[in-house]
BAFI-3210 file (N, C-alpha, C; in Angstrom, 3 decimals, decimal comma, padded with zeros to 6 digits):
// residues 181
n [1|2|3|4|5|6|7|8|9|10|11|12|13|14|15|16|17|18|19|20|21|22|23|24|25|26|27|28|29|30|31|32|33|34|35|36|37|38|39|40|41|42|43|44|45|46|47|48|49|50|51|52|53|54|55|56|57|58|59|60|61|62|63|64|65|66|67|68|69|70|71|72|73|74|75|76|77|78|79|80|81|82|83|84|85|86|87|88|89|90|91|92|93|94|95|96|97|98|99|100|101|102|103|104|105|106|107|108|109|110|111|112|113|114|115|116|117|118|119|120|121|122|123|124|125|126|127|128|129|130|131|132|133|134|135|136|137|138|139|140|141|142|143|144|145|146|147|148|149|150|151|152|153|154|155|156|157|158|159|160|161|162|163|164|165|166|167|168|169|170|171|172|173|174|175|176|177|178|179|180|181]
n.u [000,838|000,620|001,758|000,863|002,704|002,852|001,134|-002,119|-003,347|-006,351|-009,535|-012,974|-016,074|-019,360|-020,408|-020,599|-022,262|-020,141|-018,114|-018,579|-017,332|-014,795|-015,584|-016,902|-014,704|-013,181|-014,973|-015,310|-012,834|-013,042|-015,254|-014,344|-012,039|-012,194|-013,999|-015,444|-017,622|-020,653|-021,461|-020,950|-020,331|-019,000|-020,892|-021,846|-020,923|-023,283|-025,099|-023,899|-024,112|-026,894|-027,386|-026,102|-027,704|-030,106|-029,524|-028,822|-031,164|-032,921|-032,162|-029,996|-026,571|-023,790|-020,567|-017,292|-013,780|-011,045|-007,896|-006,167|-007,842|-008,092|-010,142|-010,165|-011,661|-014,978|-018,123|-021,328|-024,652|-027,254|-030,710|-031,557|-033,543|-036,587|-039,065|-041,180|-040,772|-038,076|-036,935|-035,152|-032,809|-029,795|-027,699|-024,279|-021,833|-018,544|-015,752|-012,365|-009,706|-007,421|-004,675|-004,587|-005,409|-005,598|-004,592|-006,009|-008,098|-010,576|-011,496|-011,776|-013,807|-015,900|-016,243|-017,087|-019,457|-021,001|-021,262|-022,740|-025,060|-026,019|-026,674|-028,877|-030,733|-030,658|-030,769|-029,574|-026,840|-025,923|-023,529|-022,845|-020,731|-018,931|-017,372|-015,760|-013,065|-012,313|-010,495|-009,681|-012,046|-013,627|-012,027|-011,907|-014,526|-014,874|-013,109|-014,583|-016,613|-018,416|-020,039|-019,547|-022,159|-022,835|-022,139|-022,921|-022,719|-021,302|-023,154|-022,965|-021,833|-018,915|-016,271|-016,008|-016,174|-017,723|-018,895|-018,746|-020,817|-020,328|-021,976|-022,229|-022,796|-023,812|-024,913|-026,087|-027,274|-027,786|-028,852|-031,074|-032,355|-035,211|-037,943|-038,419|-040,573]
n.v [-001,176|002,179|005,130|008,372|011,328|014,002|017,158|016,877|017,246|017,526|017,091|017,863|016,365|015,568|012,292|009,569|006,784|005,222|005,542|003,858|001,318|001,937|003,260|001,167|-000,538|001,026|001,278|-001,431|-002,023|-000,671|-001,954|-004,599|-004,380|-002,494|-000,775|001,344|001,181|-000,482|-002,562|-005,979|-007,561|-006,724|-004,710|-005,609|-004,483|-003,945|-003,377|-001,096|000,634|000,806|002,096|004,516|005,570|005,833|007,875|010,094|010,193|011,293|013,843|014,580|015,267|013,432|012,888|012,612|012,529|013,165|012,459|012,942|011,156|009,058|007,805|008,983|009,111|009,304|010,891|011,350|012,688|011,459|010,673|011,473|010,405|008,607|009,903|012,685|015,138|015,304|016,088|018,170|017,547|015,785|012,847|012,406|010,580|009,505|008,294|007,498|006,515|004,140|004,806|007,566|008,569|010,988|013,044|015,197|014,732|013,730|015,964|017,846|016,616|016,578|019,336|020,128|018,684|019,822|022,406|021,894|020,848|023,069|024,752|023,390|023,898|022,410|022,019|020,869|018,681|015,426|013,288|009,958|008,149|005,268|003,547|004,696|004,975|005,909|008,095|009,633|010,182|011,465|013,680|014,979|015,709|017,418|019,506|020,517|021,865|020,377|019,294|017,102|015,192|013,009|009,645|006,440|003,684|000,552|-000,413|-001,810|-004,941|-006,189|-007,914|-009,504|-007,840|-005,316|-002,290|001,235|004,104|007,293|010,315|013,141|016,588|019,333|022,627|023,574|025,652|029,101|029,608|031,294|031,077|031,122|028,734|026,788|027,919]
n.w [000,008|-000,925|000,714|001,218|001,675|001,210|000,747|-000,688|-003,996|-004,252|-005,735|-005,385|-006,292|-007,584|-006,914|-009,240|-010,831|-011,953|-010,107|-008,058|-007,745|-006,738|-004,423|-003,112|-002,643|-000,860|001,291|001,955|003,120|005,606|006,726|007,028|008,590|010,649|013,291|012,449|010,819|011,478|009,966|009,121|007,016|003,909|001,678|-001,660|-005,014|-006,456|-004,389|-003,232|-005,362|-005,526|-003,071|-003,461|-005,540|-004,161|-002,330|-003,987|-005,394|-003,609|-003,727|-002,233|-001,270|-002,583|-002,527|-004,036|-003,475|-005,466|-007,024|-009,831|-011,216|-009,433|-006,961|-003,771|-001,513|-000,086|000,608|002,011|002,539|004,313|005,065|008,428|010,136|009,411|009,709|008,808|010,118|010,552|008,179|007,538|008,664|008,502|008,335|008,293|006,342|005,997|004,346|003,810|001,587|002,890|002,565|002,543|004,937|007,467|005,881|005,147|003,422|004,415|005,873|003,839|002,311|004,257|004,731|002,175|002,002|004,087|003,057|000,674|001,816|003,249|001,126|000,220|002,110|004,412|007,858|010,184|011,001|011,735|013,182|013,442|014,912|014,615|017,179|019,928|020,044|017,643|016,720|014,507|012,979|014,896|015,383|012,813|012,521|014,751|014,039|011,959|013,180|014,660|017,635|020,379|021,456|022,920|024,145|023,252|024,995|024,317|022,336|019,981|018,599|017,506|015,964|018,203|020,435|022,482|021,128|021,192|020,271|019,089|019,256|017,369|016,494|014,457|013,688|010,576|009,123|010,121|013,500|013,677|011,275|009,294|009,135|006,109|003,503]
ca.u [-000,007|001,393|001,411|001,132|003,303|002,822|-000,259|-002,815|-004,108|-007,611|-010,733|-014,291|-017,104|-020,443|-020,153|-021,420|-022,262|-018,822|-017,228|-018,999|-016,339|-013,779|-016,292|-017,111|-013,413|-012,805|-015,867|-014,993|-011,704|-013,500|-016,155|-013,625|-010,850|-012,368|-015,346|-016,020|-018,934|-021,166|-021,710|-019,942|-019,986|-019,048|-021,886|-021,249|-021,014|-024,692|-025,708|-023,349|-024,713|-028,268|-027,348|-025,776|-028,889|-031,116|-029,128|-028,965|-032,583|-033,562|-031,634|-028,974|-025,245|-022,896|-019,322|-016,035|-012,529|-010,198|-006,647|-005,759|-008,742|-008,198|-011,056|-009,459|-012,624|-016,333|-018,971|-022,714|-025,616|-028,463|-031,742|-031,278|-034,636|-037,580|-040,274|-041,112|-040,280|-036,615|-036,514|-034,097|-031,669|-029,155|-026,574|-023,179|-020,944|-017,287|-014,713|-011,230|-008,804|-006,495|-003,367|-004,655|-005,925|-004,888|-003,962|-006,916|-009,184|-011,819|-011,940|-012,228|-015,087|-016,895|-016,550|-017,902|-020,796|-021,717|-021,591|-023,835|-026,280|-026,488|-027,318|-030,165|-031,636|-030,520|-030,520|-028,749|-026,127|-025,603|-022,506|-022,978|-019,393|-018,671|-016,184|-015,273|-011,638|-012,119|-009,988|-009,628|-013,369|-014,038|-011,228|-012,315|-015,846|-014,643|-012,534|-015,629|-017,586|-019,331|-019,852|-019,897|-023,373|-022,931|-021,588|-023,783|-021,731|-021,500|-024,378|-022,693|-020,904|-018,148|-014,965|-016,030|-016,163|-018,779|-018,405|-019,496|-021,127|-020,181|-022,940|-021,776|-023,834|-023,541|-025,938|-025,608|-027,813|-027,809|-029,958|-032,246|-032,876|-036,629|-038,329|-038,763|-041,977]
ca.v [-000,009|003,423|006,069|009,744|012,116|015,404|017,648|016,279|018,124|016,792|017,771|017,317|016,382|014,652|010,883|009,001|005,322|004,644|005,646|002,944|000,242|002,486|003,512|-000,154|-001,015|001,810|000,898|-002,815|-001,970|-000,294|-002,991|-005,822|-004,175|-001,499|-000,642|002,581|000,790|-001,631|-003,669|-007,027|-008,087|-005,578|-004,782|-005,746|-003,339|-003,669|-002,722|000,245|001,411|001,075|003,071|005,802|006,015|006,241|009,182|011,181|010,257|012,170|015,182|014,811|015,212|012,269|013,425|011,868|013,294|012,440|013,003|012,332|010,055|008,067|008,180|008,919|009,054|009,695|011,338|011,637|013,044|010,659|011,083|011,132|009,498|008,592|010,738|013,938|016,261|015,267|016,258|019,151|017,027|014,649|012,152|012,326|009,417|009,858|007,253|007,804|005,404|003,997|005,423|009,023|008,945|012,101|013,902|016,297|014,357|013,677|017,333|018,445|016,002|017,025|020,752|020,191|018,143|020,854|023,477|021,449|020,745|024,423|025,248|022,701|024,275|021,483|022,818|020,183|017,508|014,515|012,277|008,780|007,617|003,952|003,306|005,867|005,028|006,363|009,450|010,374|010,660|012,416|014,896|015,675|016,332|018,517|020,596|021,056|022,565|019,479|019,105|015,783|015,258|011,881|008,340|005,290|002,663|-000,858|-000,680|-002,719|-006,035|-006,474|-008,525|-010,095|-006,870|-004,304|-001,058|002,439|005,022|008,681|011,160|014,535|017,397|020,758|023,395|023,885|027,009|029,895|029,241|032,134|030,882|030,756|027,486|026,976|028,212]
ca.w [-000,013|-000,955|001,736|000,759|002,727|000,838|000,576|-001,810|-004,914|-004,316|-006,277|-004,985|-007,319|-007,320|-007,259|-010,317|-010,717|-012,273|-008,940|-006,997|-007,522|-005,836|-003,168|-002,501|-002,147|000,329|002,387|002,338|004,042|006,936|007,227|007,382|009,428|011,695|013,845|011,972|010,344|012,193|009,063|009,339|005,684|002,982|000,622|-002,980|-005,897|-006,779|-003,230|-003,107|-006,468|-005,095|-001,981|-004,118|-006,276|-003,186|-001,766|-004,997|-005,766|-002,648|-003,914|-001,244|-001,875|-002,483|-003,115|-004,021|-003,566|-006,391|-007,478|-011,110|-011,567|-008,362|-005,876|-002,507|-000,454|-000,430|001,704|001,596|003,572|004,222|006,042|009,820|010,544|008,325|009,925|008,033|010,940|010,468|006,780|007,402|009,417|007,805|008,965|007,321|006,289|005,325|004,358|002,941|001,317|004,006|002,349|002,673|006,243|008,124|004,892|004,847|002,516|005,157|006,175|002,571|002,015|005,205|004,461|000,963|002,323|004,841|002,110|-000,184|002,610|003,508|-000,114|000,069|003,191|005,527|009,063|011,165|010,545|012,810|012,913|014,292|014,690|015,204|018,000|020,619|019,816|016,258|016,920|013,236|012,622|015,903|015,162|011,580|012,820|015,678|013,266|011,094|013,982|015,348|019,098|020,845|022,250|023,829|023,749|023,565|025,388|024,056|021,592|018,858|018,839|016,310|016,249|019,540|021,521|022,486|020,538|021,493|019,207|019,469|018,579|017,247|015,853|014,162|012,992|009,228|008,883|011,325|014,402|013,471|009,951|009,376|008,452|004,682|003,221]
c.u [000,888|000,866|001,818|001,678|003,339|001,363|-000,867|-003,507|-005,480|-008,731|-011,984|-015,234|-018,222|-020,055|-021,092|-021,353|-020,914|-017,830|-017,483|-018,070|-015,269|-014,376|-016,487|-015,811|-012,985|-013,677|-015,589|-013,825|-012,174|-014,428|-015,358|-012,496|-011,051|-013,789|-015,968|-017,403|-019,379|-021,624|-020,605|-019,527|-020,045|-020,148|-021,198|-021,474|-022,446|-025,378|-025,198|-023,918|-026,166|-028,317|-027,038|-026,999|-029,980|-030,806|-029,364|-030,429|-033,402|-033,096|-030,538|-027,575|-024,505|-021,655|-018,202|-014,898|-011,645|-008,906|-006,222|-006,548|-008,871|-009,141|-010,337|-010,379|-013,997|-017,071|-020,365|-023,529|-026,857|-029,483|-031,332|-032,278|-035,716|-038,784|-040,103|-040,577|-038,745|-036,084|-035,417|-032,872|-031,106|-028,076|-025,494|-022,445|-019,727|-016,335|-013,616|-010,358|-007,756|-005,140|-003,406|-005,282|-004,983|-004,112|-004,913|-008,077|-010,510|-012,381|-012,470|-013,621|-016,187|-017,239|-017,414|-019,312|-021,613|-022,143|-022,751|-025,141|-026,866|-027,236|-028,676|-031,171|-031,636|-030,104|-029,523|-028,057|-025,673|-024,506|-022,724|-021,725|-019,227|-017,333|-015,675|-013,761|-011,304|-011,713|-009,973|-010,976|-013,857|-013,310|-011,670|-013,686|-015,685|-014,086|-013,560|-016,801|-018,624|-018,986|-020,254|-021,103|-023,508|-022,234|-022,559|-022,847|-022,173|-022,737|-024,192|-021,720|-020,222|-016,752|-014,863|-015,959|-017,307|-018,194|-019,353|-019,882|-021,012|-021,138|-022,359|-022,793|-023,303|-024,742|-025,339|-026,015|-027,794|-029,031|-031,222|-032,834|-034,339|-036,894|-038,640|-040,248|-042,724]
c.v [001,218|004,349|007,445|010,538|013,620|015,853|017,128|017,323|017,508|017,698|017,075|017,395|015,444|013,243|010,454|007,473|004,668|004,717|004,544|001,789|000,728|002,757|002,180|-000,692|-000,270|001,359|-000,518|-002,893|-001,704|-001,318|-004,180|-005,641|-003,217|-001,569|000,676|002,361|-000,422|-002,753|-004,695|-007,709|-006,918|-005,753|-004,904|-004,508|-002,959|-002,950|-001,320|001,156|001,755|002,142|004,474|006,400|006,490|007,619|010,284|011,287|011,097|013,621|015,551|014,647|013,917|012,665|012,430|012,924|012,481|013,209|012,244|011,080|008,991|008,585|007,911|008,817|009,491|010,127|011,566|012,026|012,229|011,131|010,623|010,125|009,586|009,513|012,127|015,106|016,356|015,643|017,309|018,820|015,815|014,038|012,016|010,992|009,815|008,674|007,658|006,586|005,335|004,725|006,955|009,480|010,002|012,981|015,011|015,958|014,314|015,058|018,039|017,915|016,521|018,512|020,915|019,692|019,167|021,970|023,100|021,348|022,113|024,976|024,588|023,082|023,311|022,301|022,179|018,976|016,721|013,544|011,172|007,969|006,267|003,921|004,611|006,023|005,540|007,847|010,255|010,967|011,708|013,756|015,674|016,358|017,546|019,725|021,256|021,697|021,669|019,435|017,693|015,937|014,091|010,645|007,274|004,114|001,253|-001,230|-001,576|-003,794|-006,373|-006,976|-009,053|-009,111|-005,877|-002,967|000,084|003,150|006,422|009,487|012,598|015,294|018,771|021,353|023,797|025,315|027,790|029,549|030,066|032,028|030,445|029,415|027,767|027,198|026,997]
c.w [000,011|000,123|001,240|001,931|002,383|000,703|-000,734|-002,692|-005,211|-004,878|-005,734|-006,147|-006,891|-007,755|-008,378|-010,190|-011,032|-011,110|-007,899|-006,761|-006,552|-004,468|-002,433|-001,923|-000,889|001,499|002,877|003,318|005,466|007,537|007,755|008,398|010,587|012,249|013,478|011,412|011,170|011,276|009,269|008,044|004,707|001,917|-000,740|-003,811|-006,215|-005,618|-003,050|-004,190|-006,103|-004,020|-002,556|-004,785|-005,302|-002,606|-002,818|-005,490|-004,831|-002,789|-002,917|-001,847|-001,574|-003,257|-003,124|-004,061|-004,481|-006,678|-008,738|-011,446|-010,511|-007,268|-004,551|-001,320|-000,925|000,830|001,147|002,803|003,328|005,240|007,443|010,343|009,502|008,507|009,324|008,849|010,899|009,095|006,577|008,267|008,668|008,716|007,911|007,446|005,468|005,477|003,394|002,745|002,424|003,793|002,371|003,980|006,860|007,125|004,432|003,950|003,201|005,481|004,949|002,189|002,953|004,967|003,207|001,194|003,084|003,925|001,205|000,578|002,933|002,300|-000,332|001,155|004,365|006,741|010,034|010,520|011,766|012,327|013,939|014,013|015,395|015,918|018,645|020,541|018,401|016,269|015,628|012,880|013,639|015,671|013,917|011,791|013,751|014,935|012,369|011,875|014,657|016,836|019,439|021,785|023,222|023,272|024,178|023,794|025,008|023,277|020,392|019,260|017,535|016,709|017,679|020,702|021,362|022,054|020,875|020,179|019,796|018,602|018,599|016,379|015,546|013,458|011,654|008,854|010,169|012,197|014,174|012,070|010,035|008,717|006,989|004,519|002,758]
res [m|k|v|l|t|t|p|l|p|v|a|l|r|d|a|v|p|d|d|m|a|a|v|q|a|i|y|a|y|y|v|t|r|t|c|a|s|f|e|e|e|p|p|d|l|a|e|m|t|r|r|h|a|a|i|v|g|r|g|l|p|y|l|v|a|e|d|q|g|e|v|l|g|y|a|y|a|g|p|f|r|p|r|s|a|y|r|y|t|v|e|d|s|i|y|v|a|p|h|v|v|r|r|g|v|g|g|l|l|l|d|g|l|v|e|r|c|a|a|l|g|i|r|q|m|i|a|v|i|g|d|s|a|n|a|a|s|i|s|v|h|r|r|a|g|f|n|q|e|g|v|l|r|g|v|g|l|k|f|g|r|w|i|d|v|v|i|m|h|r|t|v|l|p|p|d|a|p|p|p|a]
***
């Protein structure tokens, strides 16, 4: 595995179906080797393509970060909860290729996601971070203005151990922004 040690010339863009093989490979790494995701079996390409279509079909952002055609990471905003009262609140998901962790790709993706959500009138963004030991994800969210709201202790079981979930939150639009008409 190559490890990047210099700043990355990364571009953000909307993800397209052709990106899903790279997205699936990145996600499979986290599913099989970490507790960042509570999935225990990596979804196949067809499932990742279906998930992408569901997000963009709702008009929500799904971004990739790339350098010279290589997808280095992805992020998307999905519905926080299904009830209509939550329609202006989203949950973010961010995953970066293992060889670019801590190189600014996650922050770039998260900043782009927040910007896109603000343009859509999204008011709140929630991060549900798998594993309280996931310092990289907690840190990137904190740098993007998220506050830790709580820790749900031992709510997941993966790799034979109980895993925490860290809940973080940030306001996307100003607190005095009026409700949409």
